[in-house]
Backbone as a chain_set.jsonl record, in Angstrom:
{"seq": "QVQLVESGGGLVQAGGSLRLSCVVTGGILSLYGLAWHRQAPGKQRELVASFSSRGDTIAADSVKGRFTISTDNAKKTVYLQMNSLKPEDTAIYYCNRALRPYFSPWGQGTQVTVSS", "coords": {"N": [[129.611, 106.788, 84.629], [129.513, 103.62, 84.279], [130.663, 101.028, 86.254], [131.808, 97.799, 86.451], [132.477, 95.043, 88.632], [133.618, 92.157, 89.129], [133.599, 89.07, 91.004], [134.33, 86.248, 93.088], [135.34, 83.885, 92.053], [137.436, 80.788, 91.759], [139.304, 77.921, 92.699], [138.325, 74.936, 92.277], [137.057, 71.485, 92.65], [135.703, 69.113, 89.92], [132.393, 68.936, 89.511], [131.695, 70.439, 91.635], [130.616, 73.743, 92.854], [130.285, 77.313, 92.544], [129.578, 80.693, 93.468], [129.455, 83.567, 91.534], [129.79, 87.025, 91.821], [128.854, 90.264, 90.468], [129.292, 93.438, 91.126], [127.584, 96.38, 90.466], [128.619, 99.799, 89.713], [127.64, 103.265, 89.305], [125.55, 104.773, 86.644], [122.985, 102.802, 85.878], [120.203, 101.55, 83.902], [118.797, 99.254, 84.261], [119.307, 96.154, 85.766], [118.808, 93.801, 84.509], [119.74, 94.136, 81.997], [122.06, 93.172, 82.014], [124.577, 90.56, 81.736], [126.367, 87.372, 81.704], [129.693, 86.436, 80.653], [132.237, 84.416, 79.355], [135.78, 83.672, 79.094], [138.027, 81.433, 77.696], [141.501, 80.139, 77.855], [142.931, 80.81, 74.612], [140.625, 80.85, 73.243], [137.42, 82.255, 71.927], [135.601, 85.032, 73.495], [132.651, 83.852, 75.175], [129.095, 84.092, 75.448], [127.41, 83.338, 78.457], [125.331, 83.534, 80.223], [122.31, 85.222, 80.522], [119.6, 87.732, 80.462], [116.244, 87.598, 79.176], [114.103, 89.737, 77.317], [111.827, 89.745, 78.787], [112.578, 89.153, 81.227], [113.1, 86.666, 81.739], [115.373, 83.813, 82.283], [118.322, 82.836, 80.248], [120.291, 80.74, 79.113], [123.543, 79.451, 77.923], [123.844, 76.541, 75.747], [125.984, 74.959, 76.36], [126.053, 75.331, 79.332], [123.525, 75.178, 80.25], [121.204, 74.157, 82.413], [122.797, 74.015, 84.446], [124.068, 76.491, 85.296], [122.947, 79.479, 86.529], [121.414, 82.868, 86.303], [121.271, 85.686, 88.217], [119.659, 88.333, 90.15], [120.103, 90.99, 92.278], [118.646, 93.719, 93.263], [118.593, 95.683, 95.137], [121.23, 95.54, 96.149], [122.691, 96.224, 93.783], [123.712, 94.058, 92.357], [124.702, 91.506, 90.432], [124.46, 87.921, 89.876], [125.962, 84.794, 89.381], [125.305, 81.485, 89.632], [126.904, 78.562, 89.793], [126.841, 75.186, 89.379], [127.578, 71.668, 89.261], [130.179, 71.788, 88.318], [132.722, 71.717, 85.477], [135.669, 70.556, 84.078], [135.943, 72.077, 81.493], [134.711, 74.384, 82.063], [136.509, 76.156, 82.956], [137.769, 79.186, 82.919], [138.001, 82.878, 82.341], [135.698, 84.898, 84.012], [133.25, 87.312, 83.174], [131.134, 90.143, 83.742], [128.603, 91.94, 81.747], [127.096, 93.884, 79.21], [124.718, 91.953, 77.485], [124.78, 92.067, 74.689], [126.578, 94.07, 72.094], [126.259, 97.75, 72.177], [128.979, 97.365, 74.514], [129.555, 97.839, 78.027], [132.421, 100.066, 78.455], [135.483, 100.326, 80.18], [135.805, 96.792, 80.193], [135.494, 94.729, 82.972], [137.756, 93.37, 85.571], [137.438, 90.896, 85.504], [136.824, 87.566, 87.038], [138.701, 84.574, 87.801], [137.94, 81.447, 87.306], [138.547, 78.122, 87.897], [138.557, 74.749, 87.171], [139.3, 71.604, 88.262], [140.111, 68.423, 87.273]], "CA": [[130.203, 105.708, 83.941], [129.271, 102.109, 84.771], [131.843, 100.126, 86.526], [131.736, 96.382, 86.816], [133.508, 94.708, 89.547], [133.573, 90.722, 89.182], [134.439, 88.285, 92.226], [133.798, 84.799, 93.501], [135.921, 82.778, 91.271], [138.383, 80.121, 92.531], [139.864, 76.712, 92.117], [137.132, 73.82, 92.536], [136.918, 70.195, 91.845], [134.922, 68.789, 89.176], [131.271, 68.529, 90.162], [131.705, 71.499, 92.747], [129.904, 74.893, 92.769], [130.978, 78.468, 93.003], [128.929, 81.613, 93.024], [129.99, 84.734, 91.093], [129.036, 88.263, 91.781], [129.144, 91.469, 89.711], [128.702, 94.74, 91.611], [127.659, 97.437, 89.262], [128.442, 101.029, 90.414], [127.38, 104.161, 88.242], [124.059, 104.841, 86.154], [122.308, 101.652, 84.648], [118.762, 101.482, 84.053], [118.226, 97.759, 84.765], [120.366, 95.017, 85.837], [118.51, 92.803, 83.466], [120.442, 94.224, 80.66], [123.598, 92.628, 82.09], [124.982, 89.087, 81.33], [127.844, 86.765, 82.244], [130.455, 86.014, 79.494], [133.57, 83.797, 80.001], [136.968, 83.626, 77.997], [138.936, 80.481, 78.207], [142.672, 80.555, 76.998], [143.059, 80.573, 73.373], [139.115, 80.683, 72.865], [136.829, 83.534, 71.811], [134.697, 85.023, 74.432], [131.49, 83.32, 75.158], [127.985, 84.623, 76.322], [127.02, 82.319, 79.068], [123.869, 83.455, 80.845], [121.621, 86.544, 80.278], [118.067, 87.904, 80.592], [115.377, 87.924, 78.042], [113.214, 90.981, 77.305], [110.734, 89.445, 79.712], [113.138, 88.994, 82.617], [113.436, 85.077, 81.934], [116.959, 83.778, 82.326], [118.661, 82.26, 79.242], [121.733, 80.055, 79.372], [124.019, 78.641, 76.686], [123.733, 75.319, 75.784], [126.878, 74.389, 77.16], [125.93, 75.501, 80.774], [122.162, 74.916, 80.624], [120.744, 73.204, 83.589], [124.024, 74.011, 85.458], [124.317, 78.026, 85.624], [121.734, 80.078, 86.8], [121.83, 84.121, 86.452], [120.077, 86.414, 88.964], [120.055, 89.848, 90.473], [119.785, 91.654, 93.707], [118.657, 95.146, 92.859], [118.984, 96.644, 96.464], [122.776, 95.497, 96.269], [122.985, 96.417, 92.529], [124.75, 93.064, 92.17], [124.163, 90.216, 89.206], [125.262, 86.822, 90.255], [125.986, 83.615, 88.483], [125.534, 80.385, 90.485], [127.454, 77.722, 89.055], [126.782, 73.883, 89.747], [128.179, 70.618, 88.548], [131.202, 72.427, 87.424], [133.361, 70.661, 84.68], [136.995, 71.353, 83.513], [135.642, 72.909, 80.527], [134.022, 75.501, 82.537], [137.602, 76.772, 83.305], [137.872, 80.565, 82.116], [137.802, 84.064, 83.325], [134.293, 85.067, 83.785], [132.918, 88.824, 83.165], [129.73, 90.617, 83.549], [128.68, 93.259, 80.827], [125.743, 93.567, 78.582], [124.629, 90.7, 76.556], [125.151, 92.409, 73.343], [127.231, 95.385, 71.93], [127.691, 98.225, 72.759], [129.307, 96.562, 75.716], [130.207, 98.808, 78.757], [133.718, 100.072, 78.337], [136.367, 99.238, 79.908], [135.523, 95.8, 80.774], [135.896, 94.76, 84.502], [138.905, 92.504, 85.619], [137.089, 89.373, 85.545], [137.107, 86.653, 87.881], [139.127, 83.459, 87.217], [137.308, 80.055, 87.572], [139.555, 76.962, 87.551], [137.913, 73.422, 87.61], [140.318, 70.653, 88.353], [139.311, 67.018, 87.254]], "C": [[130.082, 104.701, 84.87], [130.343, 101.442, 84.795], [131.396, 98.802, 87.136], [132.783, 95.671, 87.535], [133.098, 93.02, 89.903], [134.319, 90.158, 90.529], [133.728, 87.155, 92.351], [134.433, 83.582, 92.905], [136.889, 82.044, 92.225], [138.703, 79.135, 91.863], [138.785, 75.915, 92.935], [137.236, 72.919, 91.787], [135.814, 70.101, 90.977], [133.679, 68.306, 89.786], [130.833, 69.635, 91.321], [130.756, 72.608, 92.186], [130.579, 76.168, 93.17], [129.607, 79.203, 92.711], [129.382, 82.973, 92.708], [129.018, 85.892, 91.305], [129.737, 89.269, 91.04], [128.472, 92.501, 90.334], [128.703, 95.694, 90.557], [127.448, 98.818, 90.201], [128.116, 102.173, 88.925], [125.899, 103.909, 87.547], [124.028, 103.722, 85.384], [121.213, 101.624, 85.045], [118.169, 100.306, 84.644], [119.305, 96.819, 84.651], [120.0, 93.91, 84.848], [119.013, 92.782, 82.205], [121.941, 93.67, 80.891], [123.496, 91.048, 81.759], [126.286, 88.599, 81.821], [128.482, 86.3, 81.01], [131.588, 85.379, 80.313], [134.649, 83.685, 78.601], [137.941, 82.595, 78.453], [140.333, 80.917, 77.286], [142.675, 80.039, 75.721], [141.577, 80.518, 72.521], [138.64, 82.052, 72.852], [135.858, 83.606, 73.185], [133.27, 84.602, 74.118], [130.336, 83.86, 75.819], [127.366, 83.305, 77.06], [125.483, 82.153, 79.604], [123.456, 84.863, 80.668], [119.824, 86.594, 80.765], [117.244, 87.983, 79.4], [114.689, 89.316, 78.328], [112.234, 90.985, 78.424], [111.18, 89.265, 81.195], [113.554, 87.391, 82.863], [115.027, 84.958, 81.891], [117.24, 82.834, 81.058], [120.201, 81.939, 79.517], [122.069, 79.517, 78.235], [123.822, 77.283, 76.664], [124.565, 74.525, 76.455], [126.807, 74.456, 78.594], [124.326, 75.245, 81.052], [121.76, 73.685, 81.463], [121.821, 73.115, 84.801], [124.206, 75.28, 86.087], [123.015, 78.631, 85.538], [121.914, 81.76, 87.061], [120.658, 84.694, 87.299], [120.799, 87.725, 89.545], [119.395, 90.027, 91.829], [119.623, 93.195, 93.585], [119.091, 96.097, 93.922], [120.464, 96.504, 96.594], [123.34, 95.66, 94.79], [124.064, 95.298, 91.936], [123.954, 91.964, 91.172], [125.053, 89.153, 89.934], [125.052, 85.712, 89.33], [126.251, 82.393, 89.34], [125.827, 79.312, 89.263], [127.554, 76.177, 89.475], [127.384, 72.983, 88.735], [129.2, 71.157, 87.515], [131.989, 71.348, 86.75], [134.797, 71.276, 84.331], [136.832, 72.347, 82.431], [135.049, 74.394, 80.755], [135.297, 76.606, 82.905], [137.803, 78.032, 82.5], [138.014, 81.765, 83.095], [136.371, 84.487, 82.814], [134.05, 86.688, 84.059], [131.426, 89.039, 82.934], [129.884, 91.818, 82.45], [127.262, 93.023, 80.16], [125.636, 92.475, 77.742], [125.1, 91.101, 75.435], [125.835, 93.888, 73.17], [126.016, 96.298, 72.019], [127.721, 97.695, 74.246], [129.867, 98.121, 76.492], [131.75, 98.801, 78.659], [134.498, 100.845, 79.562], [135.576, 97.993, 80.763], [135.876, 95.514, 82.172], [137.07, 93.654, 84.325], [138.402, 91.25, 85.375], [137.282, 88.775, 86.909], [137.489, 85.123, 87.334], [138.379, 82.236, 88.043], [138.165, 78.752, 87.035], [138.951, 75.696, 88.14], [139.003, 72.365, 87.321], [139.271, 69.279, 88.143], [139.606, 66.132, 87.967]], "O": [[130.441, 104.79, 86.045], [131.014, 101.175, 83.798], [130.721, 98.731, 88.163], [133.931, 95.678, 87.09], [132.357, 92.729, 90.842], [135.343, 90.635, 91.018], [132.628, 87.006, 91.819], [134.105, 82.436, 93.213], [137.166, 82.525, 93.324], [138.559, 79.115, 90.641], [138.443, 76.226, 94.077], [137.441, 73.031, 90.578], [134.906, 70.914, 91.146], [133.75, 67.341, 90.547], [129.706, 69.623, 91.816], [130.155, 72.403, 91.131], [131.404, 76.137, 94.084], [128.707, 78.725, 92.021], [129.735, 83.626, 93.69], [127.809, 85.857, 91.076], [130.962, 89.266, 90.917], [127.251, 92.613, 90.22], [129.673, 95.846, 89.813], [126.586, 99.008, 91.058], [128.351, 101.857, 87.759], [125.194, 102.957, 87.881], [124.77, 103.527, 84.421], [120.93, 101.652, 86.242], [117.2, 100.334, 85.403], [120.059, 96.69, 83.687], [120.876, 93.162, 84.415], [118.901, 91.856, 81.401], [122.831, 93.748, 80.044], [122.434, 90.457, 81.563], [127.159, 89.336, 82.281], [127.727, 85.707, 80.239], [131.881, 85.618, 81.484], [134.321, 83.634, 77.415], [138.626, 82.787, 79.457], [140.35, 81.714, 76.347], [142.436, 78.838, 75.595], [141.492, 80.187, 71.339], [139.171, 82.942, 73.517], [135.445, 82.627, 73.807], [132.721, 84.889, 73.054], [130.589, 84.164, 76.985], [126.901, 82.366, 76.414], [124.71, 81.198, 79.521], [124.354, 85.704, 80.673], [119.108, 85.716, 81.247], [117.794, 88.602, 78.489], [114.74, 89.888, 79.416], [111.847, 92.027, 78.953], [110.415, 89.23, 82.158], [114.145, 86.95, 83.849], [115.78, 85.862, 81.527], [116.347, 82.021, 80.816], [121.059, 82.679, 79.998], [121.206, 79.09, 77.468], [123.591, 76.796, 77.771], [124.176, 73.539, 77.082], [127.501, 73.635, 79.195], [123.996, 75.119, 82.231], [121.973, 72.502, 81.197], [121.757, 72.397, 85.8], [124.478, 75.32, 87.287], [122.156, 78.385, 84.692], [122.58, 82.032, 88.06], [119.473, 84.374, 87.209], [121.977, 88.077, 89.478], [118.453, 89.412, 92.329], [120.612, 93.876, 93.854], [119.788, 97.091, 93.72], [121.009, 97.426, 97.2], [124.472, 95.219, 94.593], [125.029, 95.577, 91.225], [122.752, 91.708, 91.244], [126.128, 89.413, 90.475], [124.081, 85.676, 88.573], [127.393, 82.249, 89.775], [125.247, 79.21, 88.182], [128.629, 75.96, 90.034], [127.671, 73.344, 87.594], [129.15, 71.049, 86.29], [132.023, 70.215, 87.23], [134.946, 72.498, 84.338], [137.509, 73.376, 82.427], [134.942, 75.298, 79.926], [135.032, 77.791, 83.111], [138.021, 77.857, 81.301], [138.117, 81.686, 84.32], [135.954, 84.462, 81.656], [134.577, 87.258, 85.015], [130.679, 88.385, 82.206], [130.901, 92.485, 82.264], [126.463, 92.153, 80.508], [126.693, 92.076, 77.252], [126.03, 90.4, 75.035], [125.65, 94.767, 74.012], [124.882, 95.821, 71.96], [126.748, 97.613, 74.996], [130.353, 99.113, 75.95], [132.365, 97.739, 78.756], [134.095, 101.965, 79.874], [134.891, 98.189, 81.767], [136.762, 96.269, 82.573], [137.331, 93.129, 83.243], [139.235, 90.453, 84.943], [137.833, 89.399, 87.816], [136.736, 84.527, 86.563], [138.308, 82.188, 89.271], [138.352, 78.515, 85.842], [138.828, 75.536, 89.355], [139.534, 72.298, 86.212], [138.144, 69.092, 88.602], [138.979, 65.074, 87.929]]}, "num_chains": 1, "name": "protein.A"}
């Protein structure tokens, strides 16, 4: 069974940076199948960053140029580098597959709060 444990969130001022980590345990063929999602209060979950079938990084329009997804295969970890953070980036961030079927259950996520 695959388990996903996110960490690295926190409180940061607008314009600041954070790096989120997602440690993967259990059987998974490739870390490139994972992605970062976020859910803000009262909003639907949003896919933030993922990999293409060729391994290129893909970012949602809302974070393009500011967020970058990467992996460390030796550590079985997926990262999300977030720069130039904005208050609207405030959300709980999760890692999971980019598309259904998602790994279940989802991890606990990591809270990111950006103050203005």
